[in-house]
A tleap script that builds the chain and sets N, CA, C and O, in Angstrom:
source leaprc.protein.ff14SB
mol = sequence {
  NMET SER GLY LEU THR ILE ALA VAL ALA ALA
  PHE ALA VAL ALA LEU VAL VAL MET SER GLY
  ALA PHE MET GLY GLY ALA VAL ILE VAL ALA
  VAL PRO LEU ALA PHE LEU MET VAL GLY VAL
  ALA ALA PHE VAL ASP LEU ARG ARG ARG SER
  LYS ALA ALA GLN THR ILE HIE ASP HIE ARG
  GLY GLY SER ALA GLU HIE ASP VAL GLU PHE
  THR ASP ARG ASP GLN ARG THR LEU VAL SER
  CGLU
}
set mol.1.N position { -11.492 -4.542 45.000 }
set mol.1.CA position { -11.049 -5.402 45.969 }
set mol.1.C position { -11.861 -6.560 46.270 }
set mol.1.O position { -13.085 -6.427 46.291 }
set mol.2.N position { -11.297 -7.735 46.519 }
set mol.2.CA position { -12.203 -8.681 46.920 }
set mol.2.C position { -12.416 -8.697 48.612 }
set mol.2.O position { -11.674 -8.120 49.407 }
set mol.3.N position { -13.443 -9.388 48.908 }
set mol.3.CA position { -13.905 -9.367 50.402 }
set mol.3.C position { -12.451 -9.956 51.281 }
set mol.3.O position { -12.067 -9.411 52.315 }
set mol.4.N position { -11.848 -10.995 50.739 }
set mol.4.CA position { -10.655 -11.391 51.253 }
set mol.4.C position { -9.627 -10.557 51.566 }
set mol.4.O position { -8.949 -10.652 52.589 }
set mol.5.N position { -9.491 -9.723 50.691 }
set mol.5.CA position { -8.331 -8.719 50.623 }
set mol.5.C position { -8.741 -7.708 51.551 }
set mol.5.O position { -7.849 -7.350 52.320 }
set mol.6.N position { -10.000 -7.081 51.700 }
set mol.6.CA position { -10.489 -6.340 52.724 }
set mol.6.C position { -10.433 -6.817 54.228 }
set mol.6.O position { -10.234 -6.040 55.162 }
set mol.7.N position { -10.615 -8.072 54.354 }
set mol.7.CA position { -10.742 -8.686 55.540 }
set mol.7.C position { -8.996 -8.839 56.179 }
set mol.7.O position { -8.744 -8.632 57.366 }
set mol.8.N position { -8.054 -9.183 55.281 }
set mol.8.CA position { -6.814 -9.459 55.585 }
set mol.8.C position { -6.277 -7.996 55.803 }
set mol.8.O position { -5.491 -7.873 56.742 }
set mol.9.N position { -6.561 -6.954 55.131 }
set mol.9.CA position { -6.165 -5.489 55.443 }
set mol.9.C position { -6.733 -5.052 56.738 }
set mol.9.O position { -6.018 -4.471 57.555 }
set mol.10.N position { -7.602 -5.225 56.899 }
set mol.10.CA position { -8.318 -4.972 58.353 }
set mol.10.C position { -7.493 -5.589 59.535 }
set mol.10.O position { -7.160 -4.979 60.551 }
set mol.11.N position { -7.176 -7.093 59.191 }
set mol.11.CA position { -6.638 -7.551 60.156 }
set mol.11.C position { -5.066 -7.153 60.464 }
set mol.11.O position { -4.547 -7.193 61.580 }
set mol.12.N position { -4.391 -6.743 59.184 }
set mol.12.CA position { -3.096 -6.205 59.286 }
set mol.12.C position { -3.183 -4.970 60.009 }
set mol.12.O position { -2.327 -4.802 60.878 }
set mol.13.N position { -4.020 -4.090 59.837 }
set mol.13.CA position { -4.087 -2.792 60.568 }
set mol.13.C position { -4.384 -2.969 62.168 }
set mol.13.O position { -3.849 -2.292 63.046 }
set mol.14.N position { -5.285 -3.947 62.364 }
set mol.14.CA position { -5.749 -4.138 63.804 }
set mol.14.C position { -4.235 -4.665 64.347 }
set mol.14.O position { -3.890 -4.192 65.430 }
set mol.15.N position { -3.496 -5.409 63.825 }
set mol.15.CA position { -2.312 -6.110 64.479 }
set mol.15.C position { -1.323 -4.681 64.802 }
set mol.15.O position { -0.867 -4.403 65.911 }
set mol.16.N position { -1.156 -3.990 63.720 }
set mol.16.CA position { -0.344 -2.875 64.046 }
set mol.16.C position { -0.923 -1.919 65.126 }
set mol.16.O position { -0.155 -1.440 65.961 }
set mol.17.N position { -2.239 -1.626 65.142 }
set mol.17.CA position { -2.716 -0.908 66.231 }
set mol.17.C position { -2.566 -1.596 67.519 }
set mol.17.O position { -2.173 -0.935 68.480 }
set mol.18.N position { -2.837 -2.866 67.657 }
set mol.18.CA position { -2.646 -3.658 68.890 }
set mol.18.C position { -1.178 -3.669 69.286 }
set mol.18.O position { -0.831 -3.899 70.444 }
set mol.19.N position { -0.281 -3.401 68.248 }
set mol.19.CA position { 1.185 -3.567 68.873 }
set mol.19.C position { 1.638 -2.234 69.410 }
set mol.19.O position { 2.526 -2.088 70.251 }
set mol.20.N position { 0.967 -1.314 68.862 }
set mol.20.CA position { 0.854 0.083 69.436 }
set mol.20.C position { 0.562 0.176 70.945 }
set mol.20.O position { 1.264 0.600 71.863 }
set mol.21.N position { -0.603 -0.311 70.934 }
set mol.21.CA position { -1.357 -0.217 72.404 }
set mol.21.C position { -0.495 -1.009 73.435 }
set mol.21.O position { -0.678 -0.720 74.617 }
set mol.22.N position { 0.213 -1.752 73.204 }
set mol.22.CA position { 0.953 -2.721 73.935 }
set mol.22.C position { 2.590 -2.085 74.229 }
set mol.22.O position { 3.484 -2.745 74.757 }
set mol.23.N position { 2.704 -0.870 73.822 }
set mol.23.CA position { 3.989 -0.166 73.917 }
set mol.23.C position { 5.074 -0.701 73.014 }
set mol.23.O position { 6.254 -0.624 73.357 }
set mol.24.N position { 4.725 -1.212 71.932 }
set mol.24.CA position { 5.695 -1.653 70.935 }
set mol.24.C position { 6.336 -3.019 70.992 }
set mol.24.O position { 7.137 -3.389 70.133 }
set mol.25.N position { 5.952 -3.791 72.063 }
set mol.25.CA position { 6.633 -5.092 72.269 }
set mol.25.C position { 6.127 -6.036 71.189 }
set mol.25.O position { 6.867 -6.820 70.595 }
set mol.26.N position { 4.885 -5.921 70.980 }
set mol.26.CA position { 4.161 -6.919 69.848 }
set mol.26.C position { 4.675 -6.613 68.437 }
set mol.26.O position { 4.405 -7.355 67.492 }
set mol.27.N position { 5.444 -5.470 68.306 }
set mol.27.CA position { 5.675 -4.984 66.829 }
set mol.27.C position { 6.564 -6.131 66.265 }
set mol.27.O position { 6.467 -6.467 65.084 }
set mol.28.N position { 7.508 -6.778 67.202 }
set mol.28.CA position { 8.324 -7.641 66.486 }
set mol.28.C position { 7.563 -8.802 65.772 }
set mol.28.O position { 8.007 -9.336 64.755 }
set mol.29.N position { 6.336 -9.173 66.395 }
set mol.29.CA position { 5.583 -10.199 65.907 }
set mol.29.C position { 4.529 -9.852 64.829 }
set mol.29.O position { 4.310 -10.497 63.804 }
set mol.30.N position { 3.829 -8.557 65.299 }
set mol.30.CA position { 2.616 -7.980 64.665 }
set mol.30.C position { 3.003 -7.637 63.228 }
set mol.30.O position { 2.392 -8.178 62.306 }
set mol.31.N position { 4.030 -6.728 62.980 }
set mol.31.CA position { 4.323 -6.300 61.621 }
set mol.31.C position { 4.684 -7.275 60.803 }
set mol.31.O position { 4.063 -7.248 59.740 }
set mol.32.N position { 5.667 -8.353 60.935 }
set mol.32.CA position { 5.884 -9.131 60.095 }
set mol.32.C position { 4.702 -10.302 59.766 }
set mol.32.O position { 4.744 -10.988 58.745 }
set mol.33.N position { 3.927 -10.388 60.518 }
set mol.33.CA position { 2.622 -11.154 60.618 }
set mol.33.C position { 1.795 -10.587 59.576 }
set mol.33.O position { 1.351 -11.263 58.648 }
set mol.34.N position { 1.546 -9.106 59.752 }
set mol.34.CA position { 0.858 -8.396 58.865 }
set mol.34.C position { 1.232 -8.360 57.494 }
set mol.34.O position { 0.390 -8.427 56.599 }
set mol.35.N position { 2.581 -8.246 57.263 }
set mol.35.CA position { 2.840 -8.215 55.822 }
set mol.35.C position { 2.624 -9.798 55.263 }
set mol.35.O position { 2.105 -9.967 54.159 }
set mol.36.N position { 2.939 -10.645 55.871 }
set mol.36.CA position { 2.804 -12.084 55.525 }
set mol.36.C position { 1.224 -12.170 55.023 }
set mol.36.O position { 0.926 -12.672 53.939 }
set mol.37.N position { 0.212 -11.599 55.980 }
set mol.37.CA position { -1.266 -11.750 55.621 }
set mol.37.C position { -1.392 -10.963 54.351 }
set mol.37.O position { -1.972 -11.466 53.389 }
set mol.38.N position { -0.951 -9.922 54.301 }
set mol.38.CA position { -1.223 -9.027 53.026 }
set mol.38.C position { -0.614 -9.688 51.860 }
set mol.38.O position { -1.186 -9.513 50.784 }
set mol.39.N position { 0.523 -10.470 51.885 }
set mol.39.CA position { 1.145 -10.961 50.735 }
set mol.39.C position { 0.230 -12.146 50.390 }
set mol.39.O position { -0.085 -12.334 49.215 }
set mol.40.N position { -0.220 -12.975 51.398 }
set mol.40.CA position { -0.885 -14.133 50.944 }
set mol.40.C position { -2.376 -13.637 50.430 }
set mol.40.O position { -2.945 -14.362 49.614 }
set mol.41.N position { -2.949 -12.575 50.823 }
set mol.41.CA position { -4.062 -11.928 50.136 }
set mol.41.C position { -3.999 -11.684 48.720 }
set mol.41.O position { -4.833 -12.111 47.922 }
set mol.42.N position { -2.985 -10.984 48.422 }
set mol.42.CA position { -2.578 -10.598 47.323 }
set mol.42.C position { -2.286 -11.659 46.229 }
set mol.42.O position { -2.723 -11.603 45.079 }
set mol.43.N position { -1.454 -12.677 46.759 }
set mol.43.CA position { -1.274 -13.944 46.034 }
set mol.43.C position { -2.728 -14.714 45.656 }
set mol.43.O position { -2.930 -15.201 44.543 }
set mol.44.N position { -3.563 -14.741 46.593 }
set mol.44.CA position { -4.980 -15.304 46.330 }
set mol.44.C position { -5.736 -14.702 45.216 }
set mol.44.O position { -6.376 -15.251 44.319 }
set mol.45.N position { -5.484 -13.208 45.516 }
set mol.45.CA position { -6.357 -12.546 44.454 }
set mol.45.C position { -5.700 -12.484 43.100 }
set mol.45.O position { -6.380 -12.625 42.083 }
set mol.46.N position { -4.261 -12.256 43.046 }
set mol.46.CA position { -3.748 -12.831 41.616 }
set mol.46.C position { -4.101 -14.132 40.955 }
set mol.46.O position { -4.329 -14.247 39.751 }
set mol.47.N position { -4.129 -15.135 41.863 }
set mol.47.CA position { -4.446 -16.431 41.136 }
set mol.47.C position { -5.818 -16.453 40.663 }
set mol.47.O position { -6.046 -17.076 39.627 }
set mol.48.N position { -6.898 -15.783 41.353 }
set mol.48.CA position { -8.205 -15.719 40.994 }
set mol.48.C position { -8.419 -15.086 39.728 }
set mol.48.O position { -9.182 -15.531 38.871 }
set mol.49.N position { -7.607 -13.841 39.599 }
set mol.49.CA position { -7.722 -13.123 38.577 }
set mol.49.C position { -7.088 -13.618 37.313 }
set mol.49.O position { -7.518 -13.238 36.224 }
set mol.50.N position { -5.931 -14.578 37.429 }
set mol.50.CA position { -5.353 -15.193 36.491 }
set mol.50.C position { -6.211 -16.280 35.866 }
set mol.50.O position { -6.246 -16.400 34.642 }
set mol.51.N position { -6.902 -17.075 36.672 }
set mol.51.CA position { -7.892 -18.108 36.312 }
set mol.51.C position { -8.861 -17.487 35.558 }
set mol.51.O position { -9.118 -18.078 34.510 }
set mol.52.N position { -9.570 -16.325 35.801 }
set mol.52.CA position { -10.675 -15.615 35.166 }
set mol.52.C position { -10.094 -15.163 33.609 }
set mol.52.O position { -10.774 -15.327 32.595 }
set mol.53.N position { -8.939 -14.663 33.605 }
set mol.53.CA position { -8.516 -14.495 32.314 }
set mol.53.C position { -8.390 -15.562 31.522 }
set mol.53.O position { -8.795 -15.523 30.361 }
set mol.54.N position { -7.810 -16.653 32.052 }
set mol.54.CA position { -7.737 -17.751 31.057 }
set mol.54.C position { -8.851 -18.417 30.673 }
set mol.54.O position { -8.831 -19.104 29.652 }
set mol.55.N position { -10.003 -18.293 31.471 }
set mol.55.CA position { -11.178 -18.563 31.091 }
set mol.55.C position { -11.771 -17.869 29.818 }
set mol.55.O position { -12.287 -18.476 28.879 }
set mol.56.N position { -11.622 -16.496 29.920 }
set mol.56.CA position { -11.975 -15.615 28.928 }
set mol.56.C position { -11.136 -16.020 27.684 }
set mol.56.O position { -11.778 -16.095 26.636 }
set mol.57.N position { -9.805 -16.295 27.625 }
set mol.57.CA position { -8.938 -16.582 26.531 }
set mol.57.C position { -9.365 -17.998 25.982 }
set mol.57.O position { -9.229 -18.297 24.796 }
set mol.58.N position { -9.872 -18.815 26.897 }
set mol.58.CA position { -10.470 -20.233 26.399 }
set mol.58.C position { -11.704 -19.937 25.433 }
set mol.58.O position { -11.886 -20.546 24.378 }
set mol.59.N position { -12.431 -19.045 25.865 }
set mol.59.CA position { -13.694 -18.815 25.214 }
set mol.59.C position { -13.467 -18.295 23.772 }
set mol.59.O position { -14.042 -18.704 22.764 }
set mol.60.N position { -12.562 -17.357 23.848 }
set mol.60.CA position { -12.140 -16.594 22.568 }
set mol.60.C position { -11.523 -17.602 21.565 }
set mol.60.O position { -11.858 -17.569 20.381 }
set mol.61.N position { -10.575 -18.545 22.061 }
set mol.61.CA position { -10.066 -19.543 21.168 }
set mol.61.C position { -11.214 -20.533 20.579 }
set mol.61.O position { -11.197 -20.929 19.413 }
set mol.62.N position { -12.172 -20.871 21.488 }
set mol.62.CA position { -13.195 -21.760 21.105 }
set mol.62.C position { -14.020 -21.182 19.988 }
set mol.62.O position { -14.447 -21.896 19.081 }
set mol.63.N position { -14.259 -19.792 20.060 }
set mol.63.CA position { -15.071 -19.196 19.119 }
set mol.63.C position { -14.545 -19.057 17.734 }
set mol.63.O position { -15.260 -18.889 16.746 }
set mol.64.N position { -13.104 -19.148 17.728 }
set mol.64.CA position { -12.569 -18.969 16.424 }
set mol.64.C position { -12.697 -20.243 15.453 }
set mol.64.O position { -12.559 -20.163 14.232 }
set mol.65.N position { -12.966 -21.368 16.114 }
set mol.65.CA position { -13.263 -22.618 15.339 }
set mol.65.C position { -14.536 -22.460 14.464 }
set mol.65.O position { -14.537 -22.975 13.347 }
set mol.66.N position { -15.596 -21.790 14.901 }
set mol.66.CA position { -16.766 -21.863 14.306 }
set mol.66.C position { -16.972 -20.764 13.160 }
set mol.66.O position { -16.833 -19.555 13.345 }
set mol.67.N position { -17.305 -21.333 12.015 }
set mol.67.CA position { -17.294 -20.157 10.785 }
set mol.67.C position { -18.539 -19.600 10.898 }
set mol.67.O position { -19.427 -20.333 11.333 }
set mol.68.N position { -18.843 -18.325 10.569 }
set mol.68.CA position { -20.063 -17.374 10.838 }
set mol.68.C position { -20.439 -17.386 9.291 }
set mol.68.O position { -19.571 -17.117 8.460 }
set mol.69.N position { -21.707 -17.693 8.920 }
set mol.69.CA position { -22.247 -17.535 7.604 }
set mol.69.C position { -23.296 -16.274 7.627 }
set mol.69.O position { -24.314 -16.382 8.312 }
set mol.70.N position { -23.078 -15.232 6.972 }
set mol.70.CA position { -23.852 -14.158 6.863 }
set mol.70.C position { -24.814 -13.937 5.643 }
set mol.70.O position { -24.375 -14.097 4.504 }
set mol.71.N position { -25.839 -13.650 5.814 }
set mol.71.CA position { -27.111 -13.619 4.762 }
set mol.71.C position { -26.574 -12.273 3.993 }
set mol.71.O position { -25.677 -11.458 4.213 }
set mol.72.N position { -27.555 -12.447 3.000 }
set mol.72.CA position { -27.301 -11.133 2.055 }
set mol.72.C position { -27.686 -9.838 2.751 }
set mol.72.O position { -27.227 -8.776 2.330 }
set mol.73.N position { -28.422 -9.871 3.689 }
set mol.73.CA position { -29.133 -8.778 4.610 }
set mol.73.C position { -28.079 -8.413 5.357 }
set mol.73.O position { -27.732 -7.234 5.419 }
set mol.74.N position { -27.448 -9.394 6.013 }
set mol.74.CA position { -26.141 -9.172 7.062 }
set mol.74.C position { -24.918 -8.329 6.346 }
set mol.74.O position { -24.282 -7.356 6.751 }
set mol.75.N position { -24.843 -9.048 5.185 }
set mol.75.CA position { -23.727 -8.344 4.493 }
set mol.75.C position { -23.954 -6.739 4.099 }
set mol.75.O position { -23.030 -5.929 4.020 }
set mol.76.N position { -25.370 -6.433 3.865 }
set mol.76.CA position { -25.625 -4.993 3.661 }
set mol.76.C position { -25.432 -4.290 4.822 }
set mol.76.O position { -24.831 -3.216 4.799 }
set mol.77.N position { -25.917 -4.813 5.949 }
set mol.77.CA position { -25.643 -3.830 7.242 }
set mol.77.C position { -24.362 -3.824 7.688 }
set mol.77.O position { -24.024 -2.911 8.441 }
set mol.78.N position { -23.508 -4.740 7.345 }
set mol.78.CA position { -22.186 -4.756 7.881 }
set mol.78.C position { -21.180 -3.855 7.170 }
set mol.78.O position { -20.180 -3.373 7.703 }
set mol.79.N position { -21.565 -3.683 5.898 }
set mol.79.CA position { -20.752 -2.655 5.056 }
set mol.79.C position { -20.925 -1.291 5.617 }
set mol.79.O position { -22.039 -0.829 5.866 }
set mol.80.N position { -19.897 -0.698 5.798 }
set mol.80.CA position { -19.851 0.711 6.237 }
set mol.80.C position { -20.037 1.836 5.013 }
set mol.80.O position { -19.291 1.667 4.049 }
set mol.81.N position { -20.670 2.612 4.976 }
set mol.81.CA position { -21.073 3.774 4.090 }
set mol.81.C position { -20.068 4.890 4.081 }
set mol.81.O position { -20.269 5.897 3.402 }
savepdb mol mol.pdb
quit
Protein backbone atom coordinates (compact mmCIF):
# COMPACT_ATOMS: atom_id res chain seq x y z
CA UNK A 1 0.00 0.00 0.00
CA UNK A 2 1.14 3.51 -0.67
CA UNK A 3 1.43 6.14 2.02
CA UNK A 4 -1.56 8.02 0.63
CA UNK A 5 -3.76 4.94 0.82
CA UNK A 6 -2.81 4.32 4.44
CA UNK A 7 -3.45 7.95 5.37
CA UNK A 8 -6.87 7.98 3.70
CA UNK A 9 -7.84 4.67 5.31
CA UNK A 10 -6.80 5.99 8.73
CA UNK A 11 -8.86 9.13 8.12
CA UNK A 12 -11.87 7.03 7.14
CA UNK A 13 -11.60 4.90 10.27
CA UNK A 14 -11.22 8.04 12.39
CA UNK A 15 -14.39 9.48 10.86
CA UNK A 16 -16.37 6.35 11.65
CA UNK A 17 -15.05 6.25 15.23
CA UNK A 18 -15.83 9.94 15.66
CA UNK A 19 -19.35 9.44 14.40
CA UNK A 20 -19.86 6.70 16.97
CA UNK A 21 -18.53 8.97 19.71
CA UNK A 22 -21.20 11.56 18.92
CA UNK A 23 -24.02 9.02 19.24
CA UNK A 24 -24.48 8.34 15.56
CA UNK A 25 -25.53 11.81 14.44
CA UNK A 26 -22.42 12.29 12.34
CA UNK A 27 -22.84 8.94 10.59
CA UNK A 28 -24.89 10.66 7.93
CA UNK A 29 -21.84 12.76 7.02
CA UNK A 30 -18.92 10.57 8.10
CA UNK A 31 -19.66 7.28 6.35
CA UNK A 32 -20.24 8.72 2.85
CA UNK A 33 -17.22 10.98 3.30
CA UNK A 34 -15.12 7.99 4.35
CA UNK A 35 -16.25 5.99 1.30
CA UNK A 36 -15.47 8.95 -0.94
CA UNK A 37 -11.97 9.34 0.49
CA UNK A 38 -11.22 5.62 0.14
CA UNK A 39 -12.49 5.74 -3.46
CA UNK A 40 -10.28 8.71 -4.29
CA UNK A 41 -7.25 6.98 -2.77
CA UNK A 42 -7.96 3.81 -4.76
CA UNK A 43 -8.35 5.82 -7.98
CA UNK A 44 -5.07 7.67 -7.43
CA UNK A 45 -3.26 4.40 -6.64
CA UNK A 46 -4.63 2.70 -9.76
CA UNK A 47 -3.58 5.65 -11.94
CA UNK A 48 -0.05 5.51 -10.48
CA UNK A 49 0.21 1.78 -11.12
CA UNK A 50 -1.13 2.17 -14.65
CA UNK A 51 1.50 4.78 -15.48
CA UNK A 52 4.24 2.56 -14.07
CA UNK A 53 3.04 -0.37 -16.18
CA UNK A 54 2.97 1.80 -19.32
CA UNK A 55 6.54 2.89 -18.67
CA UNK A 56 7.67 -0.73 -18.47
CA UNK A 57 5.86 -1.59 -21.72
CA UNK A 58 7.45 1.41 -23.45
CA UNK A 59 10.91 0.20 -22.45
CA UNK A 60 10.15 -3.29 -23.74
CA UNK A 61 8.94 -1.92 -27.05
CA UNK A 62 12.07 0.17 -27.43
CA UNK A 63 14.35 -2.78 -26.81
CA UNK A 64 12.82 -4.76 -29.68
CA UNK A 65 14.16 -2.19 -32.14
CA UNK A 66 17.79 -3.01 -31.39
CA UNK A 67 19.36 -6.09 -32.89
CA UNK A 68 21.74 -7.96 -30.63
CA UNK A 69 24.82 -9.48 -32.17
CA UNK A 70 26.26 -12.50 -30.40
CA UNK A 71 29.87 -13.58 -30.72
CA UNK A 72 30.85 -17.21 -31.30
CA UNK A 73 31.61 -17.55 -27.60
CA UNK A 74 28.15 -16.21 -26.75
CA UNK A 75 26.54 -18.70 -29.10
CA UNK A 76 28.34 -21.59 -27.37
CA UNK A 77 27.21 -20.47 -23.92
CA UNK A 78 23.60 -19.83 -25.01
CA UNK A 79 23.03 -23.29 -26.46
CA UNK A 80 21.54 -25.66 -23.93
CA UNK A 81 23.10 -29.08 -23.68
